N, C-alpha and C positions, 0 to 999 in steps of 0.2 A: 504493500500500500504506499509506503514511503517513497518508493522509487517512482510509483506513478504520478505521485503528487510533484516530485522534483520535475519530471519530464513536462508535465502540464504547465507548471509555472515558467519553463523556458520557451515553450512553443510560440507564445505570442512575440517574443524578442526575435526569433528566427524568422518568422513569416512576415514581419513588419518592415516596410521600406521608407525611407526618408522621402518626403514629398517636397520638391523645390519648384519654386516658380522662377522662369527666366524672363526677363523683360528687358525692353530697351526702345530707343527711338533711332531712325536713320536720318542724319542731318548732313548739311555741307559743311564747309569750313567755317562758316559764319554762324552756324548753328540752327540754320533753317531747316525745318522738316521736309523730307524728300519722300514722295510716295514711290514705294519701291516693289520689285518683285522679291520676295524673302522666301528663302527656303531653309528650313532647319533640319537636321539629321544627326542621329548617333554617330560618334566619331571613334574609331575610323571606319566602321563596318557599314554605317548608312542603314541599318537594319530597321530603324524607326524614324520616319520622316513627316514632315508637313509642309504646306505652302500657304503664304499669306500674300496680300497685295495691299499695302498700307504703308503709312510712315512710322509706325509703332509695331512692336510685335510682342507677344507673351504666349507661353506654353509652359506645361508642367512636366518635369522629369522626376524619375524615381531611381533611386540607387546610386551608383557610383560612376556611372557611364559618362563620360564627356560628350558634349554636343558641338557642332558646328553650325554657325548661322551665316548665310551668304545673302547680301543685299546687292541688287542690281537696278540701275536706272539709266536710261539712255543719256548718252553725253557724260557719264561719270564712269571712273575706273571702278569695277566690281571689288567688293571687299568681303572677306571671310574672317571671321572671329571664331575663337574656340573657347567655350566656356567649361570649366571644371566644377563639380559639385563641391570640391573642397573650398571654394571661393565663397560659397553661400554664407550669408549673415542672416540668422532668424528665418532660414527657409527661403531666402530670396537672393537672386543674382541679378543686378542691373548692369547692363553692358550696351552703351549706346555704340553706333557704327557711323563713323565719319567717312564720308565720301569725297574724293578729289576729282575735280573735272577732268575729262580726258584730255590729254595734251600735257597735263601738268605732271609733277612727280610726287610720290609717295615717300615721305622720310620714314625709315625704319626706326622709330625712335628708342626702341628698347634693345638695340644691337649693341653689344659691349664687346670690346677687344682688350686683349692683355696691351698694357701701354707699350707703345713703339712696336707691336707685332701684329701678326695677323692671325692670331689664336683666338677663337671665337669663346666668349665665356658661355657656360652652359646655361645661364640665366637668360641668354638671348634665345634659346631654342623654341620656347612657346611662341615667340613672334614669328620666327622663321617657319614654323610648322603652320602658322596661319597663311602665310604666302603660299606654302606648298599646297595646302588645301585649296585655296584660291585657284591656282593653277590647274589643279585636277578637277575642280568644278568647271573650268573653262579651257578644255583640252586644246583649243585653237590659239590661245593667248600666247604671245612671245613677248618677253620683257628684256629690259637693259638695267643692269646693275651699275650704278655709278658711285665711284668712291671719292671721297673728300677728306682732307686733313686740314688742320689749321695751318697757318703761313709761317710758323717758326721753324727754323732749321734749314737745310739745304732743300731747294725746290725739286731737284731731281730725285732725291731720297724720298721726299713726300710723294711724289708721283708714283714711285716704285712701291712704297708703302700702301697707298691706296689701291693699287692695282693688285697687289697681293691679298688685300682684304676682301675685295669683291670676287677674286677668285676663290678665296676660302668660302664665301656665301654660296657661290654657285656650286662648289663641291658638295656643301651641305645639302642642298636642294636635289642635286642629282643623286645623292645617296638615298633620299627619300623617295626616288622613283619619277623624278622629272627629267624628260630628255634633254641633254646638254645642248642640243640645237635650238632650244626654245629660250635659251638664256645667253644674251651678249653682256660684255662687260666693257666699262670705259672708266679711266682713271683721270682725274682732275688735280690731284694734290691739293695745294692750297689756293688755287687759282680762282675759285668760285666760292667766296665767303658769303655767309647770309647774315653774319653779325660782324660789326667792323671794330667795336670796342676792344682795347687792349687789356681785357680782364678774362680770367679763366671761365666765367659762365659763358662769355661770347665765344671763346676758343672751343669750348666744349660742344656748342651748337654747330660749329664748322666742322668738327670731326663726326662724319655722318656718311651713311649709305643711303642713296635714294633708289627708288625703283620706278622706271619709265615704261609704259606699255607700248610697244612697237606694233603689235597686231593683236586685235581682239576678236 
């Protein structure tokens, strides 16, 4: 009898699954909402999926599976984000998707390298995995990875470093199943700064990798 009582008390814990709501908005760089074709699916298998046509989205997930959410709008670069149940706070994940106009470049804001080297910090992998998921969602898309450094030091060395870094990013994406012919690379070194102040915050902004869509 005691054994049966113990099994009964554990059963609800085994059968229950955490319910998590995922929601967000699709916006442009100015924060304006964009009515979008939105597809969400379990990641990486895609076994569970859904579609929406709106400027906002919301869906419920159970358990520990990650999900990818892709938003597409005519005239904008498609964007895919990956949400992880571990990110949930009080059963909620909020993830807005910011789209960039076609012809512009998308800055990989969370891409980190070892100082002065082309070694990618593992903390960067989630953002790179989102680009990989986007490319798989859009199999005809071709991109160019553009490498930039700050303008300190030798200009030729900076170009070489920025080239090595974009090649490292390309290698990572190819290792995840993207055909190498879909990814071109270009290195600018410190010749195209986006911030001009001689302070570390500005220099950090200039050390970046951008993605340009060549073919969609």
